[in-house]
N, CA, C and O atoms as CSV, one atom per row, in Angstrom:
chain,resi,resn,atom,element,x,y,z
A,1,MET,N,N,110.243,114.987,86.023
A,1,MET,CA,C,109.058,115.784,85.721
A,1,MET,C,C,107.840,114.915,85.444
A,1,MET,O,O,106.743,115.429,85.222
A,2,GLU,N,N,108.030,113.605,85.458
A,2,GLU,CA,C,106.909,112.744,85.103
A,2,GLU,C,C,105.775,112.815,86.126
A,2,GLU,O,O,104.630,112.515,85.790
A,3,HIS,N,N,106.070,113.204,87.362
A,3,HIS,CA,C,105.037,113.269,88.392
A,3,HIS,C,C,104.592,114.701,88.694
A,3,HIS,O,O,103.883,114.935,89.672
A,4,TYR,N,N,105.001,115.651,87.866
A,4,TYR,CA,C,104.699,117.057,88.125
A,4,TYR,C,C,103.206,117.309,88.306
A,4,TYR,O,O,102.808,117.927,89.294
A,5,PHE,N,N,102.385,116.855,87.394
A,5,PHE,CA,C,100.948,117.140,87.459
A,5,PHE,C,C,100.296,116.492,88.680
A,5,PHE,O,O,99.399,117.080,89.285
A,6,LEU,N,N,100.735,115.295,89.044
A,6,LEU,CA,C,100.220,114.640,90.243
A,6,LEU,C,C,100.571,115.464,91.486
A,6,LEU,O,O,99.712,115.725,92.328
A,7,ILE,N,N,101.823,115.865,91.591
A,7,ILE,CA,C,102.265,116.640,92.754
A,7,ILE,C,C,101.557,117.987,92.798
A,7,ILE,O,O,101.132,118.430,93.864
A,8,LYS,N,N,101.428,118.639,91.652
A,8,LYS,CA,C,100.745,119.928,91.594
A,8,LYS,C,C,99.284,119.795,92.034
A,8,LYS,O,O,98.786,120.617,92.803
A,9,HIS,N,N,98.610,118.769,91.550
A,9,HIS,CA,C,97.197,118.584,91.904
A,9,HIS,C,C,97.032,118.168,93.371
A,9,HIS,O,O,96.059,118.557,94.016
A,10,LEU,N,N,97.964,117.391,93.893
A,10,LEU,CA,C,97.926,117.061,95.311
A,10,LEU,C,C,98.141,118.323,96.156
A,10,LEU,O,O,97.495,118.504,97.188
A,11,HIS,N,N,99.046,119.185,95.711
A,11,HIS,CA,C,99.302,120.460,96.395
A,11,HIS,C,C,98.029,121.320,96.393
A,11,HIS,O,O,97.661,121.887,97.422
A,12,MET,N,N,97.372,121.415,95.256
A,12,MET,CA,C,96.144,122.211,95.169
A,12,MET,C,C,95.027,121.597,96.026
A,12,MET,O,O,94.257,122.320,96.658
A,13,THR,N,N,94.945,120.277,96.041
A,13,THR,CA,C,93.943,119.611,96.866
A,13,THR,C,C,94.212,119.851,98.345
A,13,THR,O,O,93.286,120.110,99.114
A,14,ALA,N,N,95.472,119.766,98.740
A,14,ALA,CA,C,95.825,120.035,100.133
A,14,ALA,C,C,95.507,121.474,100.506
A,14,ALA,O,O,95.060,121.739,101.622
A,15,ALA,N,N,95.734,122.415,99.577
A,15,ALA,CA,C,95.404,123.820,99.836
A,15,ALA,C,C,93.899,123.996,100.032
A,15,ALA,O,O,93.466,124.725,100.924
A,16,ALA,N,N,93.111,123.333,99.202
A,16,ALA,CA,C,91.648,123.419,99.325
A,16,ALA,C,C,91.180,122.818,100.649
A,16,ALA,O,O,90.320,123.387,101.320
A,17,LEU,N,N,91.739,121.680,101.020
A,17,LEU,CA,C,91.390,121.061,102.297
A,17,LEU,C,C,91.808,121.947,103.466
A,17,LEU,O,O,91.084,122.083,104.452
A,18,SER,N,N,92.978,122.539,103.337
A,18,SER,CA,C,93.507,123.392,104.404
A,18,SER,C,C,92.602,124.594,104.660
A,18,SER,O,O,92.241,124.857,105.807
A,19,ILE,N,N,92.232,125.322,103.619
A,19,ILE,CA,C,91.405,126.516,103.816
A,19,ILE,C,C,89.994,126.132,104.261
A,19,ILE,O,O,89.381,126.837,105.062
A,20,THR,N,N,89.486,125.034,103.750
A,20,THR,CA,C,88.153,124.587,104.169
A,20,THR,C,C,88.138,124.265,105.662
A,20,THR,O,O,87.249,124.704,106.391
A,21,LEU,N,N,89.114,123.507,106.101
A,21,LEU,CA,C,89.192,123.155,107.516
A,21,LEU,C,C,89.469,124.394,108.368
A,21,LEU,O,O,88.957,124.509,109.481
A,22,PHE,N,N,90.278,125.324,107.847
A,22,PHE,CA,C,90.541,126.555,108.588
A,22,PHE,C,C,89.253,127.344,108.796
A,22,PHE,O,O,89.001,127.832,109.898
A,23,VAL,N,N,88.442,127.476,107.764
A,23,VAL,CA,C,87.194,128.227,107.881
A,23,VAL,C,C,86.256,127.568,108.900
A,23,VAL,O,O,85.611,128.255,109.691
A,24,VAL,N,N,86.188,126.247,108.874
A,24,VAL,CA,C,85.354,125.528,109.853
A,24,VAL,C,C,85.875,125.773,111.263
A,24,VAL,O,O,85.097,126.068,112.170
A,25,ARG,N,N,87.184,125.652,111.455
A,25,ARG,CA,C,87.777,125.877,112.777
A,25,ARG,C,C,87.590,127.323,113.219
A,25,ARG,O,O,87.329,127.582,114.394
A,26,ALA,N,N,87.720,128.257,112.297
A,26,ALA,CA,C,87.529,129.670,112.631
A,26,ALA,C,C,86.089,129.910,113.085
A,26,ALA,O,O,85.849,130.614,114.066
A,27,TRP,N,N,85.141,129.323,112.368
A,27,TRP,CA,C,83.729,129.456,112.741
A,27,TRP,C,C,83.503,128.919,114.158
A,27,TRP,O,O,82.855,129.565,114.981
A,28,TRP,N,N,84.042,127.742,114.423
A,28,TRP,CA,C,83.908,127.156,115.752
A,28,TRP,C,C,84.573,128.031,116.815
A,28,TRP,O,O,84.045,128.187,117.916
A,29,SER,N,N,85.732,128.600,116.480
A,29,SER,CA,C,86.448,129.441,117.434
A,29,SER,C,C,85.658,130.705,117.762
A,29,SER,O,O,85.545,131.092,118.925
A,30,VAL,N,N,85.112,131.342,116.728
A,30,VAL,CA,C,84.325,132.561,116.932
A,30,VAL,C,C,83.065,132.251,117.728
A,30,VAL,O,O,82.657,133.029,118.590
A,31,ARG,N,N,82.455,131.117,117.435
A,31,ARG,CA,C,81.225,130.708,118.135
A,31,ARG,C,C,81.514,130.083,119.504
A,31,ARG,O,O,80.591,129.748,120.247
A,32,GLU,N,N,82.794,129.932,119.830
A,32,GLU,CA,C,83.248,129.316,121.080
A,32,GLU,C,C,82.681,127.913,121.263
A,32,GLU,O,O,82.257,127.522,122.351
A,33,SER,N,N,82.689,127.173,120.161
A,33,SER,CA,C,82.191,125.803,120.155
A,33,SER,C,C,83.208,124.863,120.807
A,33,SER,O,O,84.415,125.053,120.656
A,34,PRO,N,N,82.730,123.867,121.520
A,34,PRO,CA,C,83.663,122.887,122.093
A,34,PRO,C,C,84.335,122.003,121.032
A,34,PRO,O,O,85.317,121.321,121.325
A,35,HIS,N,N,83.813,122.015,119.817
A,35,HIS,CA,C,84.421,121.215,118.736
A,35,HIS,C,C,85.859,121.642,118.464
A,35,HIS,O,O,86.683,120.823,118.054
A,36,VAL,N,N,86.163,122.907,118.688
A,36,VAL,CA,C,87.478,123.432,118.334
A,36,VAL,C,C,88.595,122.793,119.165
A,36,VAL,O,O,89.761,122.859,118.776
A,37,ILE,N,N,88.259,122.179,120.295
A,37,ILE,CA,C,89.289,121.558,121.128
A,37,ILE,C,C,89.346,120.039,120.977
A,37,ILE,O,O,90.103,119.371,121.681
A,38,ALA,N,N,88.554,119.501,120.068
A,38,ALA,CA,C,88.600,118.047,119.832
A,38,ALA,C,C,89.992,117.647,119.344
A,38,ALA,O,O,90.623,118.376,118.578
A,39,ARG,N,N,90.455,116.500,119.786
A,39,ARG,CA,C,91.819,116.050,119.449
A,39,ARG,C,C,92.046,115.977,117.938
A,39,ARG,O,O,93.073,116.444,117.444
A,40,TRP,N,N,91.094,115.394,117.200
A,40,TRP,CA,C,91.289,115.229,115.754
A,40,TRP,C,C,91.383,116.583,115.054
A,40,TRP,O,O,92.096,116.718,114.060
A,41,ILE,N,N,90.670,117.581,115.563
A,41,ILE,CA,C,90.685,118.892,114.914
A,41,ILE,C,C,91.974,119.646,115.237
A,41,ILE,O,O,92.312,120.619,114.563
A,42,LYS,N,N,92.683,119.204,116.254
A,42,LYS,CA,C,93.987,119.782,116.557
A,42,LYS,C,C,95.096,119.123,115.740
A,42,LYS,O,O,96.115,119.753,115.457
A,43,VAL,N,N,94.903,117.857,115.361
A,43,VAL,CA,C,95.940,117.096,114.664
A,43,VAL,C,C,95.799,117.190,113.141
A,43,VAL,O,O,96.788,117.427,112.448
A,44,LEU,N,N,94.596,117.009,112.619
A,44,LEU,CA,C,94.376,116.950,111.173
A,44,LEU,C,C,94.911,118.171,110.412
A,44,LEU,O,O,95.546,117.988,109.373
A,45,PRO,N,N,94.687,119.400,110.875
A,45,PRO,CA,C,95.223,120.540,110.122
A,45,PRO,C,C,96.746,120.512,109.990
A,45,PRO,O,O,97.286,120.917,108.961
A,46,HIS,N,N,97.436,120.038,111.023
A,46,HIS,CA,C,98.895,119.955,110.956
A,46,HIS,C,C,99.339,118.927,109.917
A,46,HIS,O,O,100.327,119.134,109.213
A,47,LEU,N,N,98.614,117.840,109.829
A,47,LEU,CA,C,98.946,116.826,108.817
A,47,LEU,C,C,98.729,117.373,107.409
A,47,LEU,O,O,99.575,117.209,106.530
A,48,ILE,N,N,97.594,118.019,107.209
A,48,ILE,CA,C,97.286,118.578,105.888
A,48,ILE,C,C,98.291,119.671,105.519
A,48,ILE,O,O,98.800,119.699,104.399
A,49,ASP,N,N,98.573,120.568,106.466
A,49,ASP,CA,C,99.477,121.682,106.173
A,49,ASP,C,C,100.920,121.209,105.973
A,49,ASP,O,O,101.665,121.805,105.195
A,50,THR,N,N,101.313,120.152,106.665
A,50,THR,CA,C,102.640,119.579,106.441
A,50,THR,C,C,102.728,119.002,105.032
A,50,THR,O,O,103.729,119.188,104.341
A,51,ALA,N,N,101.683,118.306,104.613
A,51,ALA,CA,C,101.645,117.774,103.242
A,51,ALA,C,C,101.661,118.915,102.233
A,51,ALA,O,O,102.373,118.849,101.231
A,52,LEU,N,N,100.886,119.956,102.490
A,52,LEU,CA,C,100.834,121.122,101.600
A,52,LEU,C,C,102.217,121.747,101.433
A,52,LEU,O,O,102.652,122.007,100.312
A,53,LEU,N,N,102.899,121.987,102.536
A,53,LEU,CA,C,104.231,122.583,102.479
A,53,LEU,C,C,105.230,121.643,101.814
A,53,LEU,O,O,106.039,122.073,100.992
A,54,GLY,N,N,105.174,120.368,102.168
A,54,GLY,CA,C,106.084,119.397,101.559
A,54,GLY,C,C,105.897,119.283,100.056
A,54,GLY,O,O,106.868,119.189,99.306
A,55,LEU,N,N,104.647,119.293,99.622
A,55,LEU,CA,C,104.380,119.237,98.176
A,55,LEU,C,C,104.849,120.510,97.480
A,55,LEU,O,O,105.352,120.457,96.358
A,56,GLY,N,N,104.687,121.654,98.143
A,56,GLY,CA,C,105.166,122.913,97.575
A,56,GLY,C,C,106.684,122.920,97.419
A,56,GLY,O,O,107.206,123.348,96.389
A,57,VAL,N,N,107.383,122.446,98.437
A,57,VAL,CA,C,108.849,122.358,98.362
A,57,VAL,C,C,109.254,121.365,97.278
A,57,VAL,O,O,110.212,121.601,96.543
A,58,THR,N,N,108.526,120.257,97.180
A,58,THR,CA,C,108.812,119.273,96.130
A,58,THR,C,C,108.667,119.900,94.748
A,58,THR,O,O,109.493,119.656,93.869
A,59,LEU,N,N,107.629,120.703,94.548
A,59,LEU,CA,C,107.447,121.385,93.260
A,59,LEU,C,C,108.595,122.349,92.983
A,59,LEU,O,O,109.082,122.429,91.855
A,60,MET,N,N,109.032,123.087,94.015
A,60,MET,CA,C,110.151,124.014,93.823
A,60,MET,C,C,111.409,123.267,93.391
A,60,MET,O,O,112.099,123.685,92.461
A,61,VAL,N,N,111.699,122.170,94.066
A,61,VAL,CA,C,112.892,121.382,93.742
A,61,VAL,C,C,112.756,120.766,92.359
A,61,VAL,O,O,113.698,120.797,91.567
A,62,LEU,N,N,111.596,120.211,92.069
A,62,LEU,CA,C,111.354,119.572,90.771
A,62,LEU,C,C,111.545,120.557,89.620
A,62,LEU,O,O,112.105,120.212,88.579
A,63,LEU,N,N,111.074,121.784,89.823
A,63,LEU,CA,C,111.165,122.810,88.776
A,63,LEU,C,C,112.439,123.648,88.870
A,63,LEU,O,O,112.706,124.483,88.006
A,64,SER,N,N,113.217,123.420,89.917
A,64,SER,CA,C,114.435,124.202,90.170
A,64,SER,C,C,114.154,125.700,90.192
A,64,SER,O,O,114.855,126.484,89.553
A,65,VAL,N,N,113.118,126.085,90.934
A,65,VAL,CA,C,112.788,127.495,91.120
A,65,VAL,C,C,112.849,127.802,92.612
A,65,VAL,O,O,112.525,126.960,93.449
A,66,TRP,N,N,113.269,129.018,92.925
A,66,TRP,CA,C,113.468,129.407,94.315
A,66,TRP,C,C,112.814,130.764,94.555
A,66,TRP,O,O,112.675,131.557,93.623
A,67,PRO,N,N,112.415,131.037,95.785
A,67,PRO,CA,C,111.687,132.282,96.076
A,67,PRO,C,C,112.438,133.550,95.683
A,67,PRO,O,O,111.801,134.547,95.344
A,68,TRP,N,N,113.749,133.547,95.716
A,68,TRP,CA,C,114.506,134.737,95.337
A,68,TRP,C,C,114.630,134.898,93.827
A,68,TRP,O,O,115.063,135.946,93.347
A,69,GLN,N,N,114.251,133.865,93.077
A,69,GLN,CA,C,114.271,133.949,91.615
A,69,GLN,C,C,112.942,134.432,91.052
A,69,GLN,O,O,112.907,135.128,90.038
A,70,LEU,N,N,111.865,134.065,91.704
A,70,LEU,CA,C,110.529,134.400,91.228
A,70,LEU,C,C,109.833,135.265,92.270
A,70,LEU,O,O,109.481,134.768,93.340
A,71,PRO,N,N,109.627,136.546,91.984
A,71,PRO,CA,C,109.014,137.440,92.975
A,71,PRO,C,C,107.667,136.948,93.490
A,71,PRO,O,O,107.369,137.114,94.673
A,72,TRP,N,N,106.849,136.347,92.632
A,72,TRP,CA,C,105.544,135.876,93.083
A,72,TRP,C,C,105.676,134.759,94.113
A,72,TRP,O,O,104.872,134.676,95.042
A,73,LEU,N,N,106.681,133.902,93.959
A,73,LEU,CA,C,106.888,132.807,94.898
A,73,LEU,C,C,107.398,133.332,96.242
A,73,LEU,O,O,106.968,132.875,97.301
A,74,GLY,N,N,108.311,134.286,96.185
A,74,GLY,CA,C,108.789,134.912,97.419
A,74,GLY,C,C,107.663,135.616,98.156
A,74,GLY,O,O,107.554,135.515,99.378
A,75,ALA,N,N,106.819,136.335,97.409
A,75,ALA,CA,C,105.678,137.035,98.017
A,75,ALA,C,C,104.698,136.037,98.624
A,75,ALA,O,O,104.138,136.277,99.693
A,76,LYS,N,N,104.498,134.928,97.941
A,76,LYS,CA,C,103.582,133.896,98.440
A,76,LYS,C,C,104.093,133.307,99.750
A,76,LYS,O,O,103.309,133.069,100.668
A,77,LEU,N,N,105.392,133.072,99.844
A,77,LEU,CA,C,105.955,132.515,101.060
A,77,LEU,C,C,105.923,133.519,102.213
A,77,LEU,O,O,105.692,133.132,103.359
A,78,LEU,N,N,106.149,134.793,101.927
A,78,LEU,CA,C,106.010,135.812,102.977
A,78,LEU,C,C,104.563,135.908,103.448
A,78,LEU,O,O,104.296,136.059,104.640
A,79,ALA,N,N,103.639,135.819,102.504
A,79,ALA,CA,C,102.215,135.838,102.857
A,79,ALA,C,C,101.860,134.615,103.695
A,79,ALA,O,O,101.012,134.698,104.583
A,80,LEU,N,N,102.500,133.482,103.421
A,80,LEU,CA,C,102.265,132.277,104.213
A,80,LEU,C,C,102.625,132.509,105.677
A,80,LEU,O,O,101.899,132.079,106.574
A,81,LEU,N,N,103.739,133.183,105.917
A,81,LEU,CA,C,104.127,133.495,107.298
A,81,LEU,C,C,103.081,134.383,107.972
A,81,LEU,O,O,102.734,134.170,109.134
A,82,ALA,N,N,102.584,135.372,107.240
A,82,ALA,CA,C,101.535,136.242,107.782
A,82,ALA,C,C,100.261,135.432,108.058
A,82,ALA,O,O,99.608,135.624,109.084
A,83,TYR,N,N,99.918,134.540,107.147
A,83,TYR,CA,C,98.728,133.689,107.300
A,83,TYR,C,C,98.834,132.829,108.558
A,83,TYR,O,O,97.866,132.688,109.304
A,84,ILE,N,N,99.996,132.265,108.783
A,84,ILE,CA,C,100.198,131.432,109.972
A,84,ILE,C,C,100.044,132.275,111.241
A,84,ILE,O,O,99.387,131.858,112.195
A,85,GLY,N,N,100.654,133.457,111.243
A,85,GLY,CA,C,100.559,134.330,112.406
A,85,GLY,C,C,99.131,134.765,112.695
A,85,GLY,O,O,98.676,134.690,113.836
A,86,VAL,N,N,98.423,135.218,111.667
A,86,VAL,CA,C,97.037,135.658,111.850
A,86,VAL,C,C,96.148,134.461,112.181
A,86,VAL,O,O,95.227,134.572,112.990
A,87,GLY,N,N,96.425,133.327,111.559
A,87,GLY,CA,C,95.650,132.119,111.851
A,87,GLY,C,C,95.761,131.698,113.307
A,87,GLY,O,O,94.798,131.184,113.877
A,88,SER,N,N,96.916,131.908,113.913
A,88,SER,CA,C,97.067,131.549,115.330
A,88,SER,C,C,96.205,132.454,116.212
A,88,SER,O,O,95.759,132.034,117.280
A,89,ILE,N,N,95.972,133.680,115.777
A,89,ILE,CA,C,95.068,134.568,116.513
A,89,ILE,C,C,93.637,134.036,116.420
A,89,ILE,O,O,92.892,134.044,117.399
A,90,VAL,N,N,93.274,133.580,115.241
A,90,VAL,CA,C,91.917,133.064,115.027
A,90,VAL,C,C,91.650,131.839,115.889
A,90,VAL,O,O,90.604,131.746,116.532
A,91,ILE,N,N,92.578,130.912,115.907
A,91,ILE,CA,C,92.337,129.620,116.539
A,91,ILE,C,C,92.694,129.610,118.027
A,91,ILE,O,O,92.001,128.975,118.822
A,92,LYS,N,N,93.772,130.308,118.412
A,92,LYS,CA,C,94.256,130.165,119.784
A,92,LYS,C,C,94.353,131.468,120.572
A,92,LYS,O,O,93.961,131.512,121.738
A,93,ARG,N,N,94.867,132.521,119.957
A,93,ARG,CA,C,95.310,133.672,120.715
A,93,ARG,C,C,94.346,134.858,120.751
A,93,ARG,O,O,94.575,135.818,121.487
A,94,GLY,N,N,93.288,134.799,119.978
A,94,GLY,CA,C,92.338,135.908,119.960
A,94,GLY,C,C,91.619,136.024,121.291
A,94,GLY,O,O,91.024,135.049,121.752
A,95,PRO,N,N,91.659,137.208,121.931
A,95,PRO,CA,C,91.079,137.342,123.268
A,95,PRO,C,C,89.548,137.329,123.302
A,95,PRO,O,O,88.948,136.964,124.313
A,96,THR,N,N,88.920,137.731,122.187
A,96,THR,CA,C,87.455,137.784,122.157
A,96,THR,C,C,86.953,137.184,120.850
A,96,THR,O,O,87.703,137.101,119.878
A,97,PRO,N,N,85.693,136.767,120.820
A,97,PRO,CA,C,85.135,136.277,119.554
A,97,PRO,C,C,85.230,137.323,118.440
A,97,PRO,O,O,85.486,136.964,117.291
A,98,LYS,N,N,85.031,138.599,118.753
A,98,LYS,CA,C,85.117,139.640,117.727
A,98,LYS,C,C,86.538,139.734,117.164
A,98,LYS,O,O,86.717,139.850,115.952
A,99,ALA,N,N,87.528,139.685,118.022
A,99,ALA,CA,C,88.925,139.739,117.563
A,99,ALA,C,C,89.245,138.532,116.696
A,99,ALA,O,O,89.939,138.654,115.686
A,100,ARG,N,N,88.738,137.364,117.089
A,100,ARG,CA,C,88.973,136.152,116.292
A,100,ARG,C,C,88.265,136.235,114.951
A,100,ARG,O,O,88.794,135.764,113.945
A,101,ALA,N,N,87.069,136.829,114.918
A,101,ALA,CA,C,86.329,136.979,113.655
A,101,ALA,C,C,87.065,137.922,112.702
A,101,ALA,O,O,87.181,137.636,111.510
A,102,ILE,N,N,87.556,139.033,113.222
A,102,ILE,CA,C,88.301,139.979,112.378
A,102,ILE,C,C,89.567,139.315,111.846
A,102,ILE,O,O,89.895,139.450,110.667
A,103,ALA,N,N,90.274,138.601,112.711
A,103,ALA,CA,C,91.485,137.895,112.285
A,103,ALA,C,C,91.158,136.826,111.239
A,103,ALA,O,O,91.950,136.588,110.327
A,104,ALA,N,N,90.006,136.188,111.367
A,104,ALA,CA,C,89.609,135.162,110.390
A,104,ALA,C,C,89.412,135.775,109.009
A,104,ALA,O,O,89.833,135.199,108.005
A,105,VAL,N,N,88.778,136.928,108.957
A,105,VAL,CA,C,88.576,137.612,107.667
A,105,VAL,C,C,89.932,137.987,107.069
A,105,VAL,O,O,90.148,137.827,105.868
A,106,VAL,N,N,90.839,138.483,107.903
A,106,VAL,CA,C,92.183,138.851,107.427
A,106,VAL,C,C,92.914,137.613,106.914
A,106,VAL,O,O,93.546,137.658,105.859
A,107,ALA,N,N,92.829,136.516,107.652
A,107,ALA,CA,C,93.512,135.282,107.247
A,107,ALA,C,C,92.984,134.760,105.912
A,107,ALA,O,O,93.766,134.341,105.058
A,108,VAL,N,N,91.684,134.782,105.730
A,108,VAL,CA,C,91.104,134.326,104.453
A,108,VAL,C,C,91.522,135.259,103.319
A,108,VAL,O,O,91.761,134.803,102.201
A,109,ALA,N,N,91.613,136.556,103.595
A,109,ALA,CA,C,92.087,137.505,102.572
A,109,ALA,C,C,93.538,137.215,102.196
A,109,ALA,O,O,93.905,137.287,101.023
A,110,ILE,N,N,94.356,136.888,103.183
A,110,ILE,CA,C,95.754,136.535,102.900
A,110,ILE,C,C,95.811,135.269,102.058
A,110,ILE,O,O,96.599,135.181,101.117
A,111,PHE,N,N,94.986,134.297,102.391
A,111,PHE,CA,C,94.937,133.065,101.599
A,111,PHE,C,C,94.526,133.378,100.155
A,111,PHE,O,O,95.101,132.836,99.211
A,112,ALA,N,N,93.543,134.244,99.993
A,112,ALA,CA,C,93.096,134.634,98.645
A,112,ALA,C,C,94.233,135.311,97.887
A,112,ALA,O,O,94.395,135.097,96.686
A,113,TYR,N,N,95.024,136.133,98.589
A,113,TYR,CA,C,96.188,136.758,97.956
A,113,TYR,C,C,97.165,135.684,97.474
A,113,TYR,O,O,97.646,135.741,96.342
A,114,MET,N,N,97.458,134.701,98.340
A,114,MET,CA,C,98.391,133.630,97.955
A,114,MET,C,C,97.869,132.862,96.744
A,114,MET,O,O,98.638,132.511,95.849
A,115,LEU,N,N,96.585,132.606,96.716
A,115,LEU,CA,C,95.975,131.920,95.584
A,115,LEU,C,C,96.155,132.733,94.298
A,115,LEU,O,O,96.529,132.192,93.258
A,116,GLY,N,N,95.888,134.019,94.383
A,116,GLY,CA,C,96.058,134.885,93.216
A,116,GLY,C,C,97.500,134.952,92.750
A,116,GLY,O,O,97.771,134.934,91.550
A,117,ALA,N,N,98.430,135.030,93.701
A,117,ALA,CA,C,99.857,135.065,93.342
A,117,ALA,C,C,100.257,133.782,92.624
A,117,ALA,O,O,101.028,133.815,91.664
A,118,ALA,N,N,99.730,132.652,93.092
A,118,ALA,CA,C,100.061,131.364,92.476
A,118,ALA,C,C,99.440,131.230,91.088
A,118,ALA,O,O,100.087,130.745,90.161
A,119,ILE,N,N,98.213,131.650,90.947
A,119,ILE,CA,C,97.529,131.512,89.659
A,119,ILE,C,C,98.093,132.476,88.622
A,119,ILE,O,O,98.327,132.093,87.476
A,120,ARG,N,N,98.312,133.721,89.021
A,120,ARG,CA,C,98.757,134.755,88.075
A,120,ARG,C,C,100.275,134.883,87.972
A,120,ARG,O,O,100.786,135.631,87.139
A,121,HIS,N,N,100.988,134.151,88.822
A,121,HIS,CA,C,102.452,134.238,88.868
A,121,HIS,C,C,102.920,135.686,88.961
A,121,HIS,O,O,103.802,136.129,88.226
A,122,SER,N,N,102.300,136.402,89.887
A,122,SER,CA,C,102.614,137.812,90.097
A,122,SER,C,C,102.479,138.157,91.564
A,122,SER,O,O,101.528,137.723,92.215
A,123,PRO,N,N,103.424,138.941,92.105
A,123,PRO,CA,C,103.282,139.386,93.489
A,123,PRO,C,C,102.110,140.362,93.662
A,123,PRO,O,O,101.701,140.646,94.788
A,124,LEU,N,N,101.579,140.867,92.564
A,124,LEU,CA,C,100.400,141.738,92.647
A,124,LEU,C,C,99.112,140.921,92.785
A,124,LEU,O,O,98.034,141.478,92.992
A,125,SER,N,N,99.234,139.612,92.670
A,125,SER,CA,C,98.103,138.711,92.861
A,125,SER,C,C,96.958,139.075,91.920
A,125,SER,O,O,97.147,139.123,90.704
A,126,TRP,N,N,95.784,139.329,92.468
A,126,TRP,CA,C,94.590,139.599,91.669
A,126,TRP,C,C,94.567,141.011,91.107
A,126,TRP,O,O,93.709,141.322,90.280
A,127,LEU,N,N,95.485,141.876,91.531
A,127,LEU,CA,C,95.480,143.264,91.088
A,127,LEU,C,C,96.076,143.465,89.704
A,127,LEU,O,O,95.937,144.536,89.113
A,128,GLU,N,N,96.724,142.458,89.199
A,128,GLU,CA,C,97.358,142.594,87.871
A,128,GLU,C,C,96.424,142.193,86.764
A,128,GLU,O,O,96.796,142.247,85.592
């Protein structure tokens, strides 16, 4: 447990970097900017998100908590799957800029839900 706070803060930093980069990429995707296809912008999010997930798993193992034990953690992980799916519409699969913009708003809302679930330790997120 001696590294708990370091790992937790690295996880939070990775989450902040992840959503910031996602919003930038979403903006570029909606605007149909050529920046969205740059090699570094295709690689960097995967590195950040891999670190984010790895740090999250490390925290679970360190604290010996599992998604089936804590409803808020299970809800957060299910929301993560939804975020990934909707995010792929924003960045790659959205047929029109309008569809990508709507998906971007949904993805950011899902991220906000995950943030609320993590902060409040409740599957109701900000509603509790």
